[in-house]
C-alpha positions in Angstrom: -12.6 -124.5 -33.0 -11.8 -127.4 -35.3 -10.1 -130.3 -33.6 -8.7 -133.0 -35.9 -5.7 -135.2 -35.3 -3.3 -136.0 -38.1 -2.8 -139.7 -39.0 1.0 -140.2 -38.5 3.2 -143.2 -39.4 4.8 -142.9 -36.0 3.8 -141.3 -32.7 4.5 -137.5 -32.4 3.7 -134.9 -29.9 -0.1 -134.4 -29.6 0.2 -130.6 -30.1 1.8 -131.2 -33.4 -0.6 -133.8 -34.5 -3.6 -131.5 -33.7 -2.1 -128.5 -35.5 -3.9 -127.3 -38.6 -3.9 -124.4 -41.0 -6.9 -122.1 -41.1 -8.4 -121.3 -44.5 -11.5 -119.4 -43.2 -11.8 -116.9 -40.4 -14.6 -115.5 -38.3 -15.1 -111.7 -38.6 -15.3 -111.5 -34.8 -12.7 -109.2 -33.2 -9.8 -111.0 -31.4 -9.6 -110.2 -27.7 -6.5 -108.2 -26.9 -5.5 -110.6 -24.1 -5.5 -113.5 -26.6 -3.5 -111.5 -29.1 -0.9 -110.6 -26.4 -0.7 -114.3 -25.4 0.0 -115.2 -29.0 2.8 -112.6 -29.3 4.2 -113.7 -25.9 4.6 -117.2 -27.3 6.8 -115.9 -30.0 9.0 -114.2 -27.4 9.9 -117.7 -26.0 11.2 -119.0 -29.4 14.9 -119.9 -29.7 17.1 -117.5 -31.6 20.8 -117.1 -32.5 22.6 -115.3 -29.7 19.1 -114.7 -28.2 18.9 -111.9 -30.6 15.1 -112.3 -31.2 15.3 -110.4 -34.5 11.6 -110.8 -35.2 9.0 -108.1 -35.0 5.3 -108.3 -35.6 3.2 -105.5 -37.1 -0.4 -106.1 -36.1 -3.3 -104.7 -38.0 -6.8 -105.1 -36.4 -10.3 -104.0 -37.2 -9.9 -101.3 -34.5 -8.3 -99.4 -37.4 -10.2 -100.7 -40.4 -8.5 -98.4 -42.9 -5.0 -99.7 -42.0 -6.3 -103.3 -41.9 -7.8 -103.0 -45.4 -4.6 -101.4 -46.7 -2.5 -104.3 -45.3 -5.0 -106.9 -46.7 -4.8 -105.2 -50.1 -1.2 -106.3 -50.7 -2.0 -110.0 -50.1 -1.5 -112.3 -53.0 -4.4 -114.2 -54.6 -3.4 -117.4 -52.7 -4.1 -115.5 -49.5 -7.5 -114.4 -50.5 -9.0 -116.1 -47.4 -7.1 -113.8 -45.1 -8.8 -110.7 -46.5 -11.8 -111.4 -44.4 -9.9 -111.9 -41.1 -10.4 -109.3 -38.4 -6.7 -109.2 -37.7 -3.5 -109.5 -39.9 -0.1 -110.0 -38.4 2.9 -109.2 -40.5 6.1 -111.0 -39.4 9.5 -109.3 -40.2 13.1 -109.9 -39.1 16.1 -107.6 -38.5 18.9 -108.9 -40.7 21.8 -107.7 -38.5 22.9 -108.3 -34.9 22.1 -105.5 -32.5 25.5 -105.6 -30.8 27.7 -105.1 -33.9 25.4 -104.6 -36.9 27.0 -107.6 -38.7 24.8 -109.7 -40.9 22.8 -112.4 -39.0 22.7 -115.3 -41.5 20.2 -117.0 -39.2 17.6 -114.2 -39.0 15.1 -115.9 -41.2 15.4 -119.2 -39.3 14.9 -117.3 -36.1 11.8 -115.7 -37.6 10.4 -119.1 -38.7 11.0 -120.5 -35.2 9.0 -117.6 -33.6 6.2 -118.0 -36.2 6.0 -121.7 -35.3 5.6 -120.8 -31.6 2.8 -118.4 -32.6 1.0 -121.1 -34.5 
């Protein structure tokens, strides 16, 4: 794994300083326990009314046909992800479960969960 620390103007949390965005992936399968740990991290993200409107659709090389189909809709800018052994699609429910009223914060909640995943 790559470890590099960002050069910041002021001190920040070490986890944030060492965060980076992958642009290349190994083709090795992801262990199920690691995948579940990643998804568990999302569960602990804050959300409006604790709604947790996010859902993750996981495509793995256990079902290569579905994985390839999911990868086929990626934009050119995401070309690097077409070689990954796993693709996770993040989606959010736009309404509250209790009353089906529009949840104007659903996208913010999804972003928070995605940050916990990263």
